[in-house]
C-alpha positions as CSV (number, residue, x, y, z in Angstrom):
1,M,-8.3,2.1,-0.4
2,R,-9.8,2.1,3.1
3,Q,-7.1,4.4,4.4
4,G,-7.6,6.6,1.4
5,L,-11.2,7.2,2.6
6,G,-9.9,8.0,6.0
7,M,-11.4,4.9,7.6
8,T,-9.9,3.0,10.5
9,Q,-9.7,-0.7,10.6
10,R,-12.2,-0.6,13.4
11,E,-14.7,1.6,11.5
12,M,-14.4,-0.6,8.4
13,A,-14.8,-3.9,10.6
14,K,-17.9,-2.4,12.2
15,R,-19.5,-1.7,8.7
16,L,-18.8,-5.3,7.7
17,G,-19.9,-6.9,10.9
18,I,-16.6,-8.5,11.6
19,S,-13.9,-7.9,14.2
20,Q,-11.0,-5.6,13.8
21,P,-8.5,-8.5,14.1
22,T,-10.4,-10.3,11.4
23,L,-10.2,-7.4,9.0
24,A,-6.5,-7.1,9.7
25,R,-6.0,-10.7,8.8
26,L,-8.0,-10.1,5.5
27,E,-5.9,-7.1,4.7
28,N,-2.6,-8.9,5.4
29,A,-3.8,-12.0,3.2
30,D,-3.6,-14.2,6.3
31,L,-7.2,-15.2,5.8
32,N,-9.3,-16.0,2.8
33,T,-12.6,-14.2,2.3
34,T,-16.1,-15.2,1.0
35,L,-17.7,-13.7,-2.0
36,K,-20.4,-12.3,0.5
37,T,-17.6,-10.5,2.5
38,L,-16.0,-9.3,-0.7
39,A,-19.3,-7.8,-1.9
40,Q,-19.7,-6.1,1.6
41,I,-16.1,-4.7,1.4
42,C,-17.0,-3.2,-2.0
43,R,-20.1,-1.6,-0.9
44,A,-18.2,0.0,2.0
45,L,-15.5,1.3,-0.2
46,H,-17.8,2.2,-3.1
47,C,-15.7,0.2,-5.6
48,R,-16.1,-2.9,-7.8
49,P,-14.5,-6.2,-6.9
50,G,-12.0,-5.8,-9.8
51,D,-10.8,-2.5,-8.4
52,L,-9.3,-4.3,-5.4
53,F,-7.0,-6.3,-7.7
54,E,-5.9,-3.4,-10.0
55,P,-2.4,-1.8,-9.7
56,G,-2.9,1.0,-7.3
57,G,-5.7,-0.8,-5.6
58,V,-5.2,-3.0,-2.5
59,K,-1.7,-4.3,-2.5
60,M,-1.5,-7.9,-1.4
61,P,1.7,-9.2,0.1
62,S,3.6,-12.0,-1.7
63,R,2.7,-15.4,0.0
64,R,5.8,-17.3,-1.0
65,G,6.2,-20.8,0.5
66,R,2.5,-21.5,0.9
């Protein structure tokens, strides 16, 4: 979704007040987020939380073995 808006990780991270490496970890499902950060992400992407989990939304990699 972020990329569809033409937004870089650096730009998105700045909007969220987090570092670019932290955003990368969130996008790669290497880091859990808080509801507060989820709400900030949705505001930045102009979407609802459920949109992030719908087919065609953000694709989360499989986390087998965890």
